[in-house]
Structures are given as C-alpha cells and as structure tokens.
N, C-alpha and C positions, 0 to 999 in steps of 0.2 A: 881251333878249327877241328872239330871232332864230328864228322858227318859220315853216316853210313848210307850207302846207296846200293841198290840192286837193279841190275838191268839185264834182261834176258837170261836170268839164272846166274849171273855173275855178281858176287858181292865185292865191293871196294869202298874204301874210305881214305881220307886225307888227314895227315896229322902235321902240326907245325913242330919242327925239330929246332929247338932253341939252343944255340951255341954261342960262344963268344964272337964278337964282330970279326968278320973276314976269316973265320976258320970253318973249314968243310967238315960236317959231322962224320965221326968215325963209326964203325959198326957198333962200338960200345954205346955211343951217344943215341944211335937208332934204337938199339935194344932197351935202353933206359927210357926213352920216349914211349915206346910201345908198352913197356911194363907199367909206366904211370897211366897210360890210357886204359889198360886192362884193369888196373886197381880202381880207377874212377868208375868203370862199369860194374865193379864187384865181380869180375871174371878172373879166372886163372888163365895164365898164358904159358905155354911150353915152347921154348925156342928149339927148333930143329937144326938151325944153322945160325951161328953167331958171326959168320963172315959174310961179306958182301956177295951176293944179295942175301939179306937176313930172311929167313923163313921161319914162321911160327904157326902155332896151333892155338886158335881162339874161338871159343864157343862152337866147337864142332866143325870148324872150317880151318883148312890150311891156307895161309896167306904168304905172299912175297912182298917185301918192302923195298921200294926203289926210291931213291933221293932225287930231288929235282929243286929248282929254285936257284938262289944265289947263296954264297958263303955268308953265314950269319943270318940268313933268312930262309933257310931250307924247308922244304916240305917233303913229306913222305907220302908216296902213293902206295897204298897197301891194297893189293888185289888178290882175289881168290886164285889159287893155283889150279891149273887144269891137268 
C-alpha cells in the first residue's frame, strides 16, 4: 500500500510496515520500510530523526511517520511536516 495523496497543500501517504506476528515495529523497522519505499520510487531519503517519531526528507519535502494499526499489521502514516 504505497499511495501518495495531496489535500489542501499537505502531502501524505500510507505504508505497510511488515514485522513478525504480534511484534510492534521499532523505529529501525519504520526506517527500513521508508528506505524500501524510497528505493522503489528511485528517490533518495535522508533521515532527520531515527527515533519515534521518525522524521525524513524525501523528494524536497520533510515528512513525519506515525505508526498505527495492530502489531504484526502496522501501517505508517507519513505526512508533511508543517
């Protein structure tokens, strides 16, 4: 699930963070998921913070990643930082 949205000037997207069953993703898991997403886009990603909440620079925009969902089926909500 890699969808990019833009609403009223705010960019955001959702990523699925796959971990082992019943394990909450760590900040490292989140960074790895974002890195794989950026590689798939052919973009470079620069992490501004590798601790929760993870902040990163992608395609000229600074994003904040927040986790949601359930353990083992977590989603990342990545939204533009204001």
